[in-house]
SEGUGU-950767 format. One line per field, with one value per residue: residue number from 1; z, x, y of N, C-alpha, C in turn; residue in three letters. Coordinates in Angstrom, 1 decimal. Each point is the difference from the previous one (the first is absolute). Layout:
% SEGUGU-950767
n: [NUM,...];
nzz: [Z,...];
nxx: [X,...];
nyy: [Y,...];
cazz: [Z,...];
caxx: [X,...];
cayy: [Y,...];
czz: [Z,...];
cxx: [X,...];
cyy: [Y,...];
res: [ala,...];
//
This chain:
% SEGUGU-950767
n: [1,2,3,4,5,6,7,8,9,10,11,12,13,14,15,16,17,18,19,20,21,22,23,24,25,26,27,28,29,30,31,32,33,34,35,36,37,38,39,40,41,42,43,44,45,46,47,48,49,50,51,52,53,54,55,56,57,58,59,60,61,62,63,64,65,66,67,68,69,70,71,72,73,74,75,76,77,78,79,80,81,82,83,84,85,86,87,88,89,90,91,92,93,94,95,96,97,98,99,100,101,102,103,104,105,106,107,108,109,110,111,112,113,114,115,116,117,118,119,120,121,122,123,124,125,126,127,128,129,130,131,132,133,134,135,136,137,138,139,140,141,142,143,144,145,146,147,148,149,150,151,152,153,154,155,156,157,158,159,160,161,162,163,164,165,166,167,168,169,170,171,172,173,174,175,176,177,178,179,180,181,182,183,184,185,186,187,188,189,190,191,192,193,194,195,196,197,198,199,200,201,202,203,204,205,206,207,208,209,210,211,212,213,214,215,216,217,218,219,220,221,222,223,224,225,226,227,228,229,230,231,232,233,234,235,236,237,238,239,240,241,242,243,244,245,246,247];
nzz: [19.1,0.0,-0.6,-1.1,-0.4,-0.9,-0.2,0.4,-0.4,0.0,0.1,-0.5,-1.1,0.5,0.0,1.2,0.9,0.6,0.4,-1.2,-0.6,0.8,-0.2,-1.3,-0.1,0.8,-0.8,-0.9,0.9,-1.0,0.3,-1.2,-0.8,-1.2,0.0,-1.0,-0.6,-0.2,-1.1,-0.6,1.2,-0.3,0.7,0.5,0.1,-0.5,-0.8,-0.4,0.1,-0.5,-0.8,-0.2,0.0,-0.7,0.1,1.2,-0.5,-0.7,-1.2,-0.8,-1.1,-0.7,-0.7,-1.2,-0.8,-0.4,-0.5,1.2,-0.5,1.0,-0.6,-0.5,-0.3,-0.5,-0.6,-0.4,-0.4,-0.4,-0.6,-0.4,-0.1,-0.4,-0.5,-1.2,0.2,-0.9,-1.2,-0.5,-0.8,-1.2,0.1,-0.9,1.0,0.5,-1.1,0.1,1.3,-0.4,-0.5,-0.1,-0.5,-0.9,-0.3,-0.1,-0.6,-0.7,0.1,-0.1,-1.1,0.6,-0.9,-0.2,-0.7,-0.7,-0.4,-1.0,0.4,-0.6,-0.5,1.3,0.1,-1.2,-0.4,0.6,-0.5,-1.1,0.1,0.4,-1.0,-0.8,0.7,0.5,0.3,-1.1,0.7,-0.8,0.2,-0.4,-0.4,0.8,0.8,-0.3,0.4,0.9,-0.8,1.1,0.1,-0.9,-0.8,0.6,-0.1,-1.2,0.4,0.5,-1.2,0.0,0.9,-0.7,-0.6,0.3,0.4,-0.3,1.1,-1.1,0.2,0.9,0.5,-0.6,0.5,1.1,0.4,1.1,0.5,-1.3,-0.1,-1.0,1.0,0.7,-1.1,-0.4,1.1,-0.1,-1.3,0.3,0.9,-0.9,-0.8,0.7,0.5,1.2,-0.5,-1.2,0.8,-0.4,1.1,-0.9,0.6,-0.6,1.3,-0.4,-0.9,1.1,0.2,0.5,1.2,0.0,-1.3,0.5,0.8,-1.0,-0.8,1.0,0.2,-1.3,-0.1,1.1,-0.6,-0.9,-0.3,-0.2,0.1,1.1,0.4,0.9,0.0,-1.3,0.6,1.2,-0.7,-0.7,1.2,0.4,0.2,-1.2,0.2,1.3,-0.5,-1.0,0.7,1.1,-0.6,1.1,0.4,-0.6,-0.9,-0.5,-1.0];
nxx: [-6.8,0.3,1.2,-0.4,1.1,-0.9,0.7,1.2,0.8,1.1,1.2,1.1,-0.5,-1.2,-0.6,-0.6,1.0,0.0,1.1,0.0,-0.3,0.9,0.8,-0.4,0.1,1.1,0.4,-0.4,0.6,0.8,-0.8,-0.5,0.9,-0.5,1.1,-0.2,0.7,0.9,-0.5,0.7,-0.5,0.9,0.8,-0.8,1.3,-0.1,-1.0,0.6,1.1,-0.8,-0.6,1.2,0.4,-1.0,-0.2,-0.1,1.0,0.7,-0.5,0.4,0.1,0.4,1.1,-0.4,1.0,-1.3,0.9,0.5,1.0,0.6,-1.0,-0.4,1.3,0.0,-1.1,0.5,1.1,-0.6,-1.0,0.9,0.5,-1.3,0.6,-0.4,-0.9,0.6,-0.4,0.7,-1.1,0.5,-1.1,0.7,0.6,-1.2,-0.4,1.2,-0.1,-1.2,0.9,0.6,-1.1,-0.2,1.3,0.0,-1.1,0.6,0.9,-1.3,0.5,-0.2,-0.8,1.0,-1.1,1.0,-0.1,-0.5,-1.2,-0.4,1.2,0.1,-1.1,-0.3,1.3,0.0,-1.2,0.5,1.1,-0.7,-0.8,1.1,0.2,-1.1,1.1,0.3,0.4,-0.8,1.1,-0.9,1.1,0.2,-1.0,0.6,1.0,-1.0,-0.3,-0.8,0.6,-1.0,1.0,0.6,-1.1,0.0,1.2,-0.8,-0.3,1.3,-0.4,1.0,-0.7,1.1,-0.3,1.1,-0.4,0.8,1.1,-0.8,1.2,-0.1,-1.3,0.3,-0.6,0.7,-1.2,0.3,-0.6,0.9,0.6,-0.7,-0.5,1.2,0.5,-1.0,0.3,1.3,-0.4,-0.8,1.1,1.0,-0.7,-0.4,-0.2,0.0,0.1,1.2,0.2,0.6,1.2,0.5,0.4,0.9,-0.8,-0.8,1.3,-0.9,0.7,-0.3,0.2,1.0,0.2,0.0,0.6,0.8,0.2,0.2,0.7,0.7,-0.1,0.1,1.1,0.2,-1.3,0.6,-1.2,0.0,-1.3,0.4,0.5,-0.4,-1.1,-0.1,0.2,-0.7,-1.2,-0.3,0.9,-0.5,-1.2,0.3,0.7,-0.7,-0.9,0.3,1.0,0.8,0.7,0.8,-0.5];
nyy: [7.7,-1.3,0.2,-0.7,0.4,-0.2,1.2,-0.4,0.9,-0.7,0.5,-0.5,-0.6,0.0,1.2,-0.2,0.0,-1.2,0.6,0.5,-1.1,-0.6,1.0,0.0,-1.4,0.1,1.0,-0.8,-0.8,-0.3,-1.0,-0.2,-0.7,0.0,-0.5,0.9,-1.0,0.9,0.5,-1.0,-0.4,-0.9,0.7,-0.9,-0.1,1.2,-0.2,-1.1,0.7,1.0,-0.8,-0.6,1.3,0.4,-1.3,0.5,0.7,-1.0,0.1,-1.0,0.8,-1.1,0.2,-0.5,-0.2,0.3,0.8,-0.3,-0.7,0.5,0.7,-1.1,-0.2,1.3,-0.2,-1.2,0.5,1.2,-0.7,-0.9,1.2,0.1,1.1,-0.5,0.9,0.8,0.1,0.8,0.1,0.3,0.6,0.8,-0.5,0.1,0.6,0.6,0.3,-0.5,-0.7,1.2,0.6,-1.0,0.0,1.3,-0.1,-1.0,0.9,0.4,0.7,1.1,0.5,0.9,0.4,0.5,1.3,0.8,-0.3,1.1,0.0,-0.3,0.8,-0.4,0.1,1.2,0.2,-0.5,0.8,1.0,-0.3,-0.1,1.1,-0.5,-0.8,0.6,1.0,0.7,0.8,0.8,0.5,1.0,-0.4,-1.1,0.8,0.2,-1.1,-0.2,-1.2,-0.3,-0.2,1.0,0.6,-0.6,0.4,0.8,-0.6,0.1,-0.8,-0.5,0.9,0.7,1.2,0.6,0.7,0.3,0.7,0.5,0.2,-1.2,0.2,0.6,1.1,0.1,-0.3,-0.1,1.1,0.2,-0.6,0.8,0.5,-0.2,0.6,0.9,-0.1,0.2,0.9,0.5,-0.2,0.4,1.1,0.0,-1.2,0.7,1.0,0.4,0.7,0.8,0.3,-1.1,0.0,0.8,-0.6,0.2,-0.4,0.7,-0.1,1.3,-0.3,-0.8,0.9,0.9,-0.9,-0.4,1.2,0.2,-1.1,0.2,1.3,-1.0,0.7,-1.3,0.0,-0.1,-0.4,1.0,-0.5,0.0,1.1,-0.5,-0.4,1.1,0.6,-1.1,-0.2,0.6,1.0,0.0,0.0,0.9,0.9,0.1,-0.7,-0.7,-0.7,0.9,-0.7,-0.9,0.7];
cazz: [-1.1,-0.6,-1.5,-0.7,-1.3,-0.8,-1.2,0.1,-0.6,0.5,-0.7,0.1,-1.3,-0.4,1.1,1.3,0.8,1.0,1.1,-0.3,0.1,1.4,0.7,-0.4,0.6,1.4,0.2,-0.5,0.7,-0.8,0.8,-0.9,-1.4,-1.0,-0.8,-1.4,-0.7,-1.1,-1.3,-0.4,1.0,0.1,1.2,1.0,1.3,1.0,0.6,0.7,1.3,0.9,0.4,1.0,1.2,0.6,-0.7,0.5,-0.6,-1.4,-0.9,-1.2,-1.3,-0.8,-1.4,-0.8,-1.4,-0.7,-1.4,0.2,-0.2,1.3,0.8,0.8,1.1,1.0,0.8,0.9,1.0,1.0,0.8,0.9,1.2,1.1,0.6,-0.8,-0.1,-1.3,-1.1,-0.9,-1.5,-0.8,-0.5,-1.4,-0.2,0.2,-1.2,-0.6,1.0,0.9,0.8,1.2,1.0,0.6,0.9,1.2,0.7,0.5,1.1,1.1,0.1,-0.5,-1.2,-0.1,-1.4,-0.3,-1.3,-0.3,-0.1,-1.0,-1.1,0.4,1.1,-0.1,0.4,1.5,0.5,-0.1,0.9,1.3,0.1,0.1,1.2,0.9,1.4,-0.1,-0.2,-1.1,0.5,-1.1,0.6,-0.4,-0.4,-1.4,-0.9,-0.1,-1.4,-0.2,-1.0,0.3,0.0,1.3,1.0,-0.2,0.7,1.3,0.0,0.6,1.4,0.4,-0.6,0.8,-0.6,1.0,0.0,0.1,-1.1,-0.3,-0.3,-1.4,-0.9,0.4,1.0,1.3,0.7,-0.9,-0.3,-1.3,0.0,0.9,-0.7,-0.4,1.2,0.3,-0.8,0.5,1.2,-0.3,-0.7,0.8,1.4,1.1,0.4,-1.0,-0.3,0.9,0.0,-0.2,-0.1,-1.2,0.4,0.2,-1.3,0.2,0.1,1.3,1.1,0.5,-0.8,0.6,1.2,-0.5,-0.6,1.1,0.6,-0.9,-0.1,1.3,0.3,-1.0,-1.0,-1.2,-0.7,0.9,1.2,1.2,0.8,-0.6,-0.2,0.6,-0.9,-1.2,0.3,0.9,0.2,-1.2,-0.3,0.9,-0.4,-1.2,0.0,1.3,0.5,-0.1,0.1,-1.0,0.4,0.2,-0.6];
caxx: [-0.1,1.2,0.1,0.9,0.3,0.0,0.9,1.1,1.3,1.2,1.1,1.3,0.3,-1.1,-0.9,0.6,0.2,-0.9,0.0,-0.9,-1.4,-0.3,-0.2,-1.3,-1.1,-0.2,-0.5,-1.4,-0.8,-0.2,0.5,0.6,0.1,0.4,1.1,-0.1,1.2,-0.2,0.4,1.4,0.8,-0.3,0.6,-1.0,0.6,-0.1,-1.4,0.0,0.7,-0.9,-1.1,0.6,0.3,-1.2,-1.1,-1.3,-0.3,0.1,-0.1,0.7,-0.4,1.2,-0.1,1.0,0.0,-0.8,0.6,1.2,-0.1,-0.1,-1.0,-0.7,0.9,0.1,-1.2,0.1,1.1,-0.3,-1.1,0.5,0.7,-1.0,-0.2,-0.8,-1.4,-0.5,0.8,-0.5,0.1,-0.7,-1.3,0.1,0.8,-0.8,-0.3,1.2,0.8,-0.9,0.6,0.7,-1.1,-0.6,1.0,0.0,-1.2,0.2,0.9,-0.7,0.3,-0.9,0.5,-0.2,0.1,0.0,-0.3,-1.4,-0.5,-1.0,0.2,0.2,-1.0,-0.6,1.0,0.2,-1.2,0.1,1.0,-0.6,-0.9,0.8,0.8,-0.9,0.6,1.0,-0.5,0.5,-0.1,0.2,0.6,-0.2,-1.4,-0.1,0.5,-0.9,-0.4,-1.4,-0.2,-1.0,0.7,0.6,-1.1,-0.5,0.9,-0.6,-0.8,0.9,0.1,1.4,0.6,0.1,0.5,0.6,-0.1,1.4,0.6,-0.9,0.9,0.4,-1.1,-0.8,0.6,-0.6,-0.5,-0.4,-1.4,-0.2,0.1,-1.1,-1.1,0.5,0.1,-1.4,-0.4,0.7,-0.6,-1.3,0.2,0.8,-0.5,1.0,0.9,0.9,0.8,1.2,0.8,1.4,0.5,0.9,1.2,0.1,-0.3,-0.6,1.0,0.0,-0.5,-1.2,-1.1,-0.3,-0.9,-1.2,-0.9,-0.6,-1.0,-1.2,-0.6,-0.5,-1.1,-1.1,0.0,0.6,-0.8,-0.3,-0.6,0.8,-0.3,0.7,1.5,0.8,0.1,0.8,1.4,0.7,-0.5,0.1,1.5,0.5,-0.6,0.7,1.4,0.6,-0.5,1.2,1.3,1.0,1.2,-0.2,-1.2];
cayy: [-1.0,-0.4,0.2,-0.9,0.5,-1.2,0.1,1.0,-0.3,0.5,-0.6,0.7,0.5,0.8,0.4,0.3,-1.2,-0.4,0.9,1.1,-0.5,-0.4,1.3,0.6,-0.8,0.2,1.3,0.0,-1.0,-1.2,-1.1,-1.1,0.4,-1.0,0.5,-0.5,0.2,1.0,-0.5,0.1,-0.6,-1.4,-0.5,0.3,-0.2,1.2,-0.1,-1.2,0.2,0.8,-0.9,-0.9,0.7,0.5,-0.7,0.5,1.4,0.1,-1.1,0.4,-0.4,0.0,0.2,-0.7,0.4,-1.0,-0.3,-0.8,-1.5,-0.7,0.6,-1.0,-0.4,1.1,0.0,-1.1,0.3,1.0,-0.5,-1.0,0.5,0.1,1.3,0.9,-0.4,0.3,0.3,1.1,-0.1,1.0,-0.6,-0.4,-1.2,-1.2,-0.8,-0.6,-0.7,-0.6,-1.1,0.5,0.4,-1.2,-0.6,0.8,-0.3,-1.3,0.1,0.6,1.4,1.0,0.7,1.4,0.4,1.4,0.5,-0.1,-1.3,-0.1,-0.9,-1.3,-0.3,-1.4,-0.9,0.1,-0.6,-1.4,-0.5,0.1,-1.2,-1.2,-0.1,0.6,0.1,1.0,1.3,0.8,1.4,1.0,1.2,1.4,0.3,-0.6,1.0,1.2,0.2,0.0,-1.1,-1.0,-1.3,-0.1,-0.2,-1.3,-1.0,-0.1,-1.2,-1.0,0.4,0.1,1.2,1.2,1.2,0.9,1.5,0.4,0.8,1.1,1.1,-0.1,0.2,1.2,1.0,0.0,-1.2,-1.1,0.1,-0.5,-1.4,-0.6,-0.7,-1.3,-0.8,-0.3,-1.1,-1.2,-0.4,-0.6,-1.3,-0.9,0.0,0.3,-1.1,-0.3,1.2,0.1,1.2,-0.2,1.3,0.2,0.7,1.5,0.7,1.3,1.1,0.7,-0.8,0.5,-0.6,-1.3,0.2,0.6,-1.0,-0.8,0.8,0.1,-1.3,-0.3,0.8,-0.3,1.0,-0.6,-1.0,-1.1,0.6,0.0,-1.2,-1.1,0.3,-1.0,-1.2,0.3,0.5,-0.9,-1.4,-0.8,-0.3,-1.0,-1.3,-0.5,-0.1,-0.3,-1.3,-0.9,0.7,-0.3,-0.8,-1.4,-0.4];
czz: [-0.6,-1.5,-0.5,-1.4,-1.0,-1.2,0.2,-0.5,0.9,-0.7,0.1,-1.4,-0.6,1.2,1.2,0.8,1.0,1.2,-0.2,0.1,1.4,0.8,-0.3,0.5,1.4,0.3,-0.4,0.7,-0.9,0.6,-0.8,-1.4,-0.9,-0.9,-1.4,-0.8,-1.2,-1.3,-0.3,1.0,0.2,1.1,1.2,1.5,1.0,0.6,0.9,1.4,0.9,0.5,1.0,1.3,0.8,-0.6,0.5,-0.6,-1.5,-0.7,-1.3,-1.3,-0.9,-1.5,-0.7,-1.4,-0.8,-1.4,0.1,-0.2,1.3,0.9,0.9,1.2,1.1,0.8,1.1,1.1,1.1,0.8,1.0,1.2,1.2,0.5,-0.8,-0.1,-1.3,-1.1,-0.9,-1.4,-0.6,-0.6,-1.4,-0.3,0.1,-1.3,-0.5,1.0,1.0,0.8,1.2,1.1,0.7,1.0,1.3,0.9,0.6,1.2,1.2,0.1,-0.4,-1.1,0.1,-1.4,-0.2,-1.5,-0.3,-0.3,-1.2,-1.1,0.4,1.1,-0.1,0.5,1.5,0.7,0.0,0.9,1.5,0.2,0.2,1.3,1.1,1.4,0.0,-0.2,-1.2,0.3,-1.2,0.6,-0.5,-0.6,-1.4,-1.0,-0.3,-1.3,-0.2,-0.9,0.6,0.2,1.4,1.0,-0.1,0.7,1.4,0.1,0.6,1.5,0.5,-0.7,0.9,-0.8,1.0,-0.3,0.3,-1.2,-0.4,-0.5,-1.5,-1.0,0.3,0.9,1.3,0.0,-0.9,-0.2,-1.3,0.0,0.8,-0.8,-0.4,1.3,0.5,-0.7,0.4,1.3,-0.2,-0.5,1.0,1.4,1.0,0.2,-1.1,-0.6,1.0,-0.2,-0.3,-0.2,-1.3,0.4,-0.7,-1.2,0.2,0.2,1.4,1.0,0.4,-0.8,0.6,1.1,-0.4,-0.6,1.0,0.7,-0.8,0.0,1.4,0.3,-1.0,-1.1,-1.3,-0.6,0.9,1.3,1.2,0.8,-0.5,-0.1,0.7,-0.8,-1.1,0.4,0.9,-0.1,-1.3,-0.3,1.0,-0.4,-1.2,0.2,1.3,0.7,-0.1,0.1,-1.1,0.6,0.3,-0.7,-0.9];
cxx: [1.4,0.0,1.0,0.2,0.3,0.9,1.0,1.3,1.2,1.1,1.3,0.4,-1.0,-0.9,0.9,0.3,-1.0,-0.1,-1.0,-1.5,-0.4,-0.2,-1.4,-1.1,-0.3,-0.6,-1.5,-0.9,-0.3,0.7,0.7,0.0,0.3,1.1,0.0,1.2,-0.3,0.5,1.4,0.9,-0.5,0.8,-0.8,0.6,-0.2,-1.4,-0.1,0.6,-0.9,-1.1,0.6,0.2,-1.3,-1.3,-1.4,-0.4,0.0,-0.3,0.7,-0.6,1.2,-0.3,1.1,-0.1,-0.7,0.5,1.2,-0.3,-0.3,-1.1,-0.7,0.9,0.1,-1.3,0.0,1.0,-0.4,-1.2,0.5,0.8,-1.0,-0.4,-0.9,-1.5,-0.6,1.0,-0.6,0.2,-0.7,-1.2,0.1,0.9,-0.8,-0.3,1.2,0.7,-0.9,0.6,0.7,-1.0,-0.6,0.9,0.1,-1.2,0.0,0.9,-0.6,0.2,-1.3,0.6,-0.4,0.2,-0.1,-0.1,-1.5,-0.5,-1.0,0.2,0.1,-1.0,-0.6,1.0,0.2,-1.2,0.1,1.1,-0.5,-0.9,0.7,0.8,-0.7,0.6,1.1,-0.6,0.7,-0.2,0.3,0.4,-0.7,-1.4,-0.3,0.4,-0.9,-0.5,-1.5,-0.5,-1.1,0.7,0.6,-1.1,-0.6,0.8,-0.6,-0.9,0.8,0.3,1.4,0.8,-0.2,0.5,0.6,-0.4,1.3,0.4,-0.9,0.8,0.5,-1.1,-0.8,0.8,-0.8,-1.1,-0.6,-1.5,-0.4,0.0,-1.1,-1.0,0.5,0.2,-1.3,-0.4,0.7,-0.5,-1.3,0.1,0.7,-0.3,1.1,1.0,1.0,0.7,1.1,0.7,1.5,0.6,0.8,1.3,1.2,-0.4,-0.6,0.9,0.1,-0.6,-1.4,-1.2,-0.4,-1.0,-1.3,-1.0,-0.6,-1.2,-1.3,-0.8,-0.7,-1.3,-1.1,-0.1,0.6,-0.8,-0.3,-0.6,0.9,-0.2,0.7,1.5,0.8,0.2,1.0,1.4,0.7,-0.5,0.2,1.4,0.5,-0.5,0.7,1.5,0.6,-0.5,1.2,1.3,0.9,1.1,-0.4,-1.2,0.2];
cyy: [-0.4,0.2,-0.9,0.5,-1.2,0.1,1.2,-0.6,0.4,-0.7,0.8,0.6,0.9,0.3,0.2,-1.3,-0.2,1.0,1.2,-0.4,-0.3,1.3,0.6,-0.8,0.3,1.4,0.1,-1.0,-1.2,-1.2,-1.1,0.5,-1.2,0.6,-0.7,0.4,1.0,-0.6,0.3,-0.7,-1.5,-0.7,0.4,-0.2,1.1,-0.1,-1.3,0.2,0.8,-0.9,-1.0,0.6,0.4,-0.6,0.5,1.3,0.0,-1.4,0.5,-0.6,0.2,0.1,-0.9,0.5,-1.0,-0.3,-0.8,-1.5,-0.7,0.6,-1.0,-0.5,1.1,0.1,-1.0,0.3,0.9,-0.5,-1.0,0.5,0.3,1.3,1.0,-0.6,0.2,0.3,1.1,-0.3,1.2,-0.7,-0.5,-1.2,-1.3,-0.8,-0.7,-0.9,-0.7,-1.1,0.5,0.4,-1.3,-0.7,0.8,-0.3,-1.4,0.0,0.7,1.5,0.8,0.8,1.5,0.4,1.5,0.2,-0.2,-1.4,-0.1,-1.1,-1.5,-0.4,-1.4,-1.0,0.0,-0.6,-1.6,-0.6,0.0,-1.2,-1.3,-0.2,0.7,0.2,1.1,1.4,0.7,1.4,0.9,1.3,1.3,0.3,-0.6,1.1,1.1,0.3,0.1,-1.1,-0.9,-1.4,-0.2,-0.2,-1.4,-1.1,-0.2,-1.3,-1.2,0.4,0.0,1.1,1.2,1.2,0.9,1.4,0.5,0.8,1.2,1.2,-0.1,0.3,1.3,0.9,0.0,1.1,-1.0,0.0,-0.7,-1.6,-0.7,-0.8,-1.4,-0.9,-0.4,-1.3,-1.3,-0.5,-0.7,-1.4,-1.0,0.0,0.2,-1.1,-0.3,1.3,0.0,1.3,-0.3,1.4,0.3,0.8,-0.5,0.8,1.3,1.2,0.6,-0.9,0.4,-0.6,-1.3,0.2,0.6,-1.0,-0.9,0.8,0.1,-1.3,-0.3,0.8,-0.1,1.0,-0.4,-1.1,-1.2,0.5,-0.2,-1.3,-1.2,0.2,-1.1,-1.2,0.3,0.3,-1.0,-1.5,-0.8,-0.4,-1.0,-1.4,-0.6,-0.3,-0.5,-1.2,-1.0,0.8,-0.4,-0.8,-1.4,-0.6,-1.2];
res: [met,asp,ile,thr,asp,ala,tyr,ala,his,cys,gly,leu,arg,lys,tyr,lys,pro,tyr,gln,glu,leu,asp,arg,leu,met,arg,ala,ala,gly,val,lys,arg,ala,val,leu,val,gln,his,his,gly,glu,phe,asp,asn,ser,tyr,leu,glu,ala,ile,val,arg,arg,glu,pro,ala,arg,phe,arg,gly,val,tyr,leu,val,asp,thr,asp,ala,arg,asp,ala,met,asp,glu,ile,thr,arg,trp,ala,gly,arg,gly,trp,phe,arg,gly,ile,arg,phe,arg,ala,asp,thr,leu,pro,lys,arg,arg,ser,leu,trp,asp,trp,ala,ala,thr,leu,gly,leu,his,ile,val,ala,asp,arg,pro,val,asp,gly,val,ala,glu,glu,leu,ser,gln,phe,ala,ala,asp,his,pro,arg,asn,ser,leu,val,ile,thr,his,met,ala,trp,ala,gly,gly,ser,glu,ala,ala,leu,ala,leu,ala,ala,arg,pro,asn,val,phe,val,gln,val,ser,ala,met,his,ser,tyr,gly,ser,met,pro,tyr,val,glu,leu,arg,pro,trp,ile,asp,arg,leu,tyr,ser,ala,phe,gly,arg,thr,arg,leu,leu,tyr,gly,ser,asn,tyr,pro,val,met,gly,glu,asp,val,val,tyr,gln,gln,glu,ile,lys,leu,leu,arg,glu,gly,arg,leu,gly,val,pro,ala,ala,asp,ala,ala,ala,val,met,asp,glu,asn,ala,arg,arg,val,trp,phe,glu,gly,met,pro,gly,gly,arg];
//
């Protein structure tokens, strides 16, 4: 079974460089990854260079400073270079910076939203309804909050949730997280959940491989029969359809 990691980090000033991620991906049999810019870094050149070099293996999600006066221009500039498939926003910026979200969607970008969604679930739902051709990806199991508001987002067919960052909310083998992942699976189904490693936040490389094993074997709230969809097919459909560059 091919594996596509829908959420990984690498960098030179925070976390680990590309070479470390590449080594671990190959060891774990991960064929593709979506590289998501980490908070605090607004120079997206490093990720862009990786996608340019290996577009069949990587897609990129960039970040801009939403508080900066030139935020709109920066969204336009990085999108116009043609190598990024998505942009990352904090969910709580939507009410105050809706124009930036709308503009990113107009440029054809998918949105990766992090931070708890409870306080802005209605705004996220409306945004998804207003931009049905753009995917809205909620990170980290919708922050494992057990929120009915997060589950209600499943009513929008272009909203996805990542099964990611388990290591931030529980202890291996994450038995305590399974009831919530069960509910996410019931709400979003096999076609709208995405596996993401959150590399290298888990710390030890062995955790990367252990989480893959748990999910693939159906021990993490997703039936083993649906593991291929959650761990590969959905991410390829969202992130890898079409080639980056020259867009």
